[in-house]
C-alpha positions in Angstrom: 28.5 0.9 17.9 27.5 3.9 15.8 25.7 5.5 18.7 28.7 5.1 21.0 30.9 6.5 18.3 28.6 9.5 17.7 28.5 10.2 21.4 32.2 10.3 21.9 32.7 12.2 18.7 30.2 14.8 20.0 32.0 15.0 23.3 35.4 15.4 21.5 34.0 18.2 19.2 32.5 20.1 22.1 35.2 19.3 24.7 36.1 23.0 25.2 32.6 24.2 26.0 31.3 21.1 27.9 31.3 21.0 31.7 30.5 17.4 32.6 30.3 16.8 36.4 29.1 13.2 36.3 30.5 11.5 33.3 28.6 8.2 33.8 25.2 10.0 34.0 26.1 12.1 31.0 26.9 9.0 28.9 23.7 7.3 30.0 21.5 10.3 29.1 23.4 10.9 25.9 23.0 7.2 24.9 19.3 7.3 25.7 18.6 10.3 23.5 20.7 9.0 20.7 18.8 5.7 20.8 15.5 7.6 20.8 16.7 9.7 17.8 17.8 6.6 15.9 14.6 4.8 16.5 12.5 7.8 15.5 14.5 8.2 12.3 14.1 4.5 11.5 10.4 4.5 12.2 10.0 7.6 9.9 11.9 5.9 7.1 9.9 2.7 7.5 6.6 4.7 7.4 7.7 6.6 4.3 8.7 3.3 2.6 5.5 1.6 3.5 3.4 4.5 2.3 5.3 4.6 -1.0 5.0 0.9 -1.5 1.3 1.0 -0.6 0.6 3.8 -3.1 2.6 2.2 -5.8 1.0 -1.2 -5.2 -2.5 0.3 -5.3 -1.9 2.4 -8.4 0.0 -0.2 -10.5 -1.4 -3.5 -9.2 -3.8 -4.1 -12.2 -1.3 -3.0 -14.8 1.5 -5.0 -13.2 -0.7 -8.1 -13.1 -1.5 -7.7 -16.8 2.2 -7.3 -17.6 3.1 -10.3 -15.5 0.5 -12.5 -17.2 1.6 -11.3 -20.7 5.3 -11.9 -19.8 4.5 -15.4 -18.4 2.5 -16.3 -21.5 5.5 -15.2 -23.7 7.9 -17.2 -21.6 5.7 -20.3 -21.7 5.3 -19.9 -25.5 9.1 -19.6 -25.9 9.7 -22.5 -23.5 7.5 -24.8 -25.7 10.2 -24.6 -28.3 12.4 -26.7 -26.0 12.1 -30.5 -25.7 9.3 -31.7 -23.5 11.6 -33.3 -21.0 13.6 -30.1 -20.6 10.4 -28.1 -20.0 9.2 -30.6 -17.5 12.5 -30.5 -15.6 12.6 -26.7 -15.7 9.0 -26.5 -14.4 9.7 -28.9 -11.6 12.7 -26.9 -10.6 11.3 -23.3 -10.9 7.6 -23.7 -10.4 7.4 -26.7 -8.1 10.6 -25.7 -6.3 12.0 -29.2 -6.2 15.7 -29.7 -5.7 17.8 -31.3 -8.4 18.1 -34.4 -6.3 14.3 -34.6 -5.9 13.8 -34.1 -9.6 16.4 -36.7 -10.5 14.8 -39.4 -8.2 11.3 -38.5 -9.3 12.1 -38.8 -13.0 14.7 -41.7 -12.7 17.5 -39.7 -14.2 20.9 -38.5 -13.0 21.3 -35.3 -11.1 23.8 -34.2 -13.7 21.2 -34.6 -16.4 18.8 -32.4 -14.4 21.5 -29.7 -14.0 22.2 -29.8 -17.8 18.6 -29.5 -18.7 18.0 -26.6 -16.3 21.1 -24.8 -17.7 19.9 -25.4 -21.2 16.5 -23.9 -20.4 18.0 -20.9 -18.7 20.3 -20.2 -21.6 17.3 -20.4 -23.9 15.4 -18.0 -21.7 18.3 -15.5 -21.5 18.4 -15.3 -25.3 14.7 -14.7 -25.4 14.8 -12.0 -22.7 17.7 -10.2 -24.4 15.8 -9.9 -27.7 
């Protein structure tokens, strides 16, 4: 849609100096070149993004891994202040990626209890992260 809009906008802006004899051929050619131009721009932006991500990943990979491990240890230490059942439910939800229904049936508790425990753990973590 953007390409069609650009083509007709260009035609309108250059209407006084354009001499188009075969309008259908002109539109087909204009569309082809606009598509090529758009694809080239997209490929260039993707290449730049990949290059930037690759450079950042290679430069900071070790440092980021250390930061992640330290943060995870701090979170785990803080989570240990919560009741064991709350930590267990939170880990099943966030680390094991189980649904609330699956956790409830696995532990033999209600879905609402699972939701309450996860909410409690998340509130506890928010306080920790803010400080």
